[in-house]
Structures are given as structure tokens and as C-alpha cells.
N, C-alpha and C positions, 0 to 999 in steps of 0.2 A: 570555909571563910575565906574570903577575898582578902588581897593584900590591903585594899583601903579599909577593911574592917579590923585588921590586925592592930592592937594597941601600940606597937613599937615601930610602926612604919608610917610615916607621914606621907600625904598624897599631895604630890605638886600639881601644878597647873598642868593641863594637857600637853602644852607645847615646851614647857619648862624643862631644862635638863634634870635628871634625876641623880641622886647621890649614889655613889658607889665606892667600895673598898676592895683593893686587891689584897688577897692573903697568899703570900708567897714571893719572895724578891729573888728567887734563883734563876734558873735558865729562861723560863717561860714569862715570869713575872714582869721583867721591864718590857717586854713587848705589850703586854696588856697595859702597862702604866701609859707607855706613849700614845698608843691607839686611843685609849679611854680619855686620856687629856686633851686629844686633840679632837674628840667628837662632840659635836654640838647637842648630842643625846644625852650625854653623861657629865656629871661633875664629879671628878676625882676627889674624894675626901679623905682617904685614909690608904697607908701602905702597912701592912702587917707582917712581921717575919719574926722568928726566934732570934734572928741575928739582926740587932738594931742597926748596926754600922752598915750592913748591906743594904738594910730598907733605907736608910738615909741616903746612900749612894744612889739607889734606883728612883728615890723621889727627886733627886737632883734639884733642889732648890724650889720645888713646887710648894705652894702653900697648902700642905696636907699634913694630916696626923701621921707621926710615924711611931709604931708601937709594937711591942711584942706580945700584947695582950688581945687575944679574940674577943674575949668577953667585953672589952672596952668597946671594940668596934661595933659588936652586936648591939651594945647597949644604946648606940646612938641613934636617935629617932630620924636624922636626915639621911641616915644610910638606908636606902631601899633595897639595894642589891649589894651582892658579895661575888667577886670572881676569884676563883680558887686555882692557884698555880702551885701546889705542893705535891709530894710524892703520892703516887696512886694509893698507897697504904692508908693515907691520912684523909682521902677524900671523903669517905662515908662520915666519920666523926664530924669533920668541919662543916660539911653540908647539912648533916642533920641539925647541928646547933643553929646554923644560920636560918634554916627553914623553920625551925620552932621559935626563932626570934621574929618570924615574919619576912625574912628577906628573900628576895629572889635570888636564885643561884646560878652562876656560870661556871662550869667545871672542865679543866683542860683534859685531854684525852689521856688514859681511859677514863671512863666515867667513875669507876671503883676499881678495887682489887679483886673482885668476885661478883657474880651474879646475884649471889644473896644481898651483898651490901648494895648493889645497885637498885635492886628491886625495892628494897626499903627506901631508898632515897626518892625513887619515882612515886611510890604509894604516899609518902609523906607530903611531897610537894601537891600531890593532887587532892590530898585531904585538907591541906591548908590554903588551896586555892592560889599556889605561887607557881611562878615559872621556874622550871628546872632544864637547863639547857647545855648540851654537851658542846665544847669548843673543838668541833671538827673542822678544823680552819680550812683544809683542801676543798670542802664543799662550797665555800665561798669565792673560790678563784674564779675568774671569768672562763677558764678552760673548763671546769667542771660544770659551771652553770650551763655552758653550750653543750657539754656532752649530755647532760640531763635533759635539755631541750630536744635535741637531735634523737634521742631513744625514745622520749614520750611521744614524739611526732610520727615514728615510725620510720625515720630516714635510713635506719640500718636494718629494718625488718626484724625478724625474730632473733634474739640473741642466742647464739649458737656456742660462744666461749668467750673467756675473759683471761687474758695472760698478763700478769702485773709483775714488775721487777722494781725493786727499790734496794739497790745496794750501794755502798760507799765504804771508805776507810773511817769508820765512824767511832765514836767514843763508847766503849765497852761499858754497860751500866753496871753499878754494884748491886742492885736489887732486883732487876728484871732482865729476862732474857731478850733476845733479838725479836722474838714474836711480839711480846708486849710493848717493845720500844718502837719498832717500825711498821709492823703490820697494822695497827689500828688505822694509820693513814690511808691505806689502800682498801681496808674493809669498809671504813667509813665512806669512801667515795663509792664503793660498790653499792652500799646501803643507799646512798644517795641517788644514784642513776638508775638502778635496776627497778623495773616496776614491782611495787609491792614491798619494796626494801630488800635487804640481805636475809634470805631465809633458806639457806642450804639444806639439803637432805642429809647431810653428814660432813664431818671434818677429818681429814686424814693429814697428820703432821710429821714431818721427817726433820730433824735437827741435829747438828753435829758440833762439838767444842774441840776443834783441832789445836786450839792454843791453851787449854787448859784452865780456861777463865772460870770453870765451875758452873757454867750455863751455856746453853746452845747460842752460838755466834753466827751460825749459818742455818737458814731454815726455809723449808718448802710447806706450803699449804695447799691441799687438793680440797675443793668444794663442789660436789655435784649440786646442781640447781634443778628446781622443777622444770620440767619440759625437756630433760634430756641434756641441757647445757651444762657445761664445767667451766669452773674459775680455778685459776691457780695463782698463787702469790709466792714469790721469791724475795727473802729478805735476807741482808748479809752485812755484818759490821767489818768484814775482812777484805773487801775489794779494794784495789788500788785505784779503780776507776769508778766514778759516780754515775749512775744510772737511776732515772726516775721515768719509768714508761709503762703505759698500759696499752694493750691492744684489746679492742672489743670487736669480735667477729659477728656479724649478722648475716641472716639469709640474703639481704639486698646489697649491704655495703659493709665494709670494714673500717673501723676507726682507729688511728694510732695517736695516742698523747704522749708528747715527749716534753716533759716539763722543764727540761734544760735547753730547750730550743726556743728563745723568746721570740725569734722571727717567724716560726712555724710550729706553734705548739701543738696544734691539731690538724691532722691530715686525714681525710676521708677517701677512700679508695672503692670505687665502682667495679671492683674485681671480685671474683669469688668462684665457687664451683656449683653447678647446678646438676642435680640428679633428677632424672626423668625416668619412672617406673613404667616399665613395658611388659606385656603379657607375652609369652614365648610359645604356649601350646594351649590345647584345649582343657587342660588341668587348671588353667590360669596360673601356671607357674610364672613368676615375675622376676625381671632381672633389672638392674639399674644402669642407665646409660649416662655416662658422664660428659659434661660440657663446661668448658672454662670460659669465664666471662671476663673480659678485659676492656675496661671502661676508663673513664676519666678520673683523675684525682684533683681535689679541690681542698683549700684550706680557708675556714672562716676567718675574719678579721674579729680581733678580739680586743677589748679595751685593757689598758694598763693600770691597774689599781690594786692595792694591798688588801689581800683577803680578810686580814683581821679588822680592817676597818669597816667592811661589809657585815662582818660577823657581830660586831658591837652594835651595829645599826640593827641588825636582825633582832639581838637580844631586846633593845629598847622597844622595837616595833611590836614584838610578841607580847610585853609587858602592857603597852598601852593599847594594843588591840585585844587583849584578854584571850590570846589564841596560843597554841603550841607553836614553838619556834620550828624553823626547818630541821634543825638537828636537836631534836627535844630529848628527853630522858630515855624514851623508848628506843630512839634510834642508838643512843648510848648502850642500852642493854643488848640490843642486837649484836653490836660489835664485841661486847663482853661475852655473850654466849658462844660466839665462835672461838674467842681467845682460851676461854675456859675449856671448851671441848677440844682446843688444840693440845692444851696441856694434859688432858686425860689421854689423847691419842699418843703423845710422846712416851707416856709411861707404858702405854700398851704396844710400843714399838711401830708405831705408825699405822696402827689399825684405824679402819673407818669407825668413827663413833658418832653417836647421836648428839644433836645439838639441843641445849635446854628449851623447853616449851614455853614461850612468854606470853602467850595470850590467855593464860589462866588468870583468875582473880588474884591481885597481889594482897598481901598483908603486910602491914607495918611491924618493922622489928623494933621492939621499945627496949 
């Protein structure tokens, strides 16, 4: 069933803004409210939160409905879509209710609190003919879009390794560890830029809680990738310095993304190591000759724009084009599968564990 066929969803004119509601007025909700209000693709109609006073503050005088009732929002025929910005443990229940009411759904990271819950959301959206999109905001930054372009056109050659660091003196979360809080950003970027998405051969996680917070505050993920490549992600709530950096090493060039350097976010180095296999005797024994390549460094010019603005445009474009968004539910599932495998690895003291296979047929959890 398509969205236009669903009895609770009105069909606006092709170029008219679509009605949308934001559910959740906490940390991320105000950012969604601001960008949706400013977008020509959307008409913000409601802000929903159990704390109505907080919702009124976020609505900030805009002519929108403020309510603590999700049912009221979902009953509105002029609401075509719902943007969910609530704790991860609530994503599944809210998204399922919205999808069953015929609404397209945008969900902030992570998609859900388990692969099982995320799979149910993806399949229900598919059955309803509706768009389910993961708000992987970093994928819509000009820097990450350029990285994806360079990788796709082969400018870096074969990917050999990825080293990602996301550390800061951050807010220790009451309900999730540092992996679930910070790593989705890096994992979603990897899923967006790597050919074929993020499909590691396993996950090994090491974490520590040196301050007694009750959950890991410092963490390391090791992800062996197809073809012999390796990805490594370091996340940390306890660092007095803030670093957001990713190094992508290729057989031809190496790219460094420094998100905190607005003058030079991306640097591409034509430097690396070349190995030449040589035969050394009649038995065809081979040895490697090492040579170092020292070439130019360049930085592509990048436009300055807010990633969330591009993200809400993509949400609208995918609905109107009846296509999957760039960060669809499947992308959210791939990130979830790594997070869930990381939790298993932590319980196994850092052992390499398998990642959930997501290519099998999905079933709706009713």
C-alpha cells in the first residue's frame, strides 16, 4: 500500500510542502524543528513531547500544535510524516505506531535499540509502502559527500584501512554507553562512503569505565573488512580535548577528514607505500620490495551549509520520488548490527564476534 492509498494520509500537490510533526523536544528535537520550519519542502504542524512545557519552548511561538499525545498527532490527516527524536528505546514503538497510521518516518540515530526492533520497523515500512529514514546527519555534510564521491570514483584506490577518532569531554549518558552514543556517527559515515556499505567480517570491542559510571566511557572498535582492509573506531567521553578525525588509507592516496578544521576539512595525500613482488630463485620464491611514494597534497573546496537542511530535503525528495533515501532503514540496520555485535564482544572480553546477517528475508514483529 502506498502512502497515497492510506486513508489517514492526505496527498498534497507535488510541489506543495508536506505536513510533518516532531516527536521529542529534548536534545535533538529543537534542531529538527528549526530545520523543518525553514524548509520549503515541509510544513511543521506539531511538536509532541510528554513534557508539554518543554515542547512549547521548542515550538517558540510557531503556529503549531503542542501536545503530549502521540495519538492526536497520528490522527491528523494533514500530517504526512513524523520525525522521531526520543530515546532509542522508544523508537520502535513510536515508529511502528506512525507507520501503521500511514505516516512516513524519520528516526534519529540509532534506528532502534536492537537489530530485532530495527528489522521490524524496516519490514513494516516496506509492507506499508512508506519511507523509513535514519537521521545519519553526518552523511549529509559537504565533507562526507565529497569523501563518498572520491571513494566512488577511485581517487584513493583500493581502501586499505580506516582510522576514526571521536573524543571529547562529553555528557555521560544515563541509558547508553559511549559506543551507542558516539560510534553511530562514525559507523554511519563508513556505511555511506564504503562501496557496498558497512559489512564487516566481524567486530571486536574493548571498553572501560575508569570513573565508575556503570557503563563504558572509553571504547575501541576493530572491524575487519572484505578484501583485507581494517577499520578502527575510537570513542571517548573523558578526553579534555575534542577530536573528530577520520583517516582513510587507499592504495593510491590517503584522505584525512578533520571535522573541526573549517579551513581545511579534507586533505588528500598522494603519499604511501608501494610493494613490488619479486622472484628471487628458480623455485619462484618471492619477496617484497618496498618503495615510498611522496607526492602532492590537496584540499577540495567545500560549500558551507547545515547538514540537517540537506537531510530534511532528502527525506522529502525520497517521498516524492517514491525511492529509498540515501540513509534508509537498511543503512540504519547495518549500523545497529555493528553496535549489537560490539555489545556481544564486550561481554566476551573483546573477542571477535560475527555481525548479524541482514540480507535474509525480514518478518514483521506484530
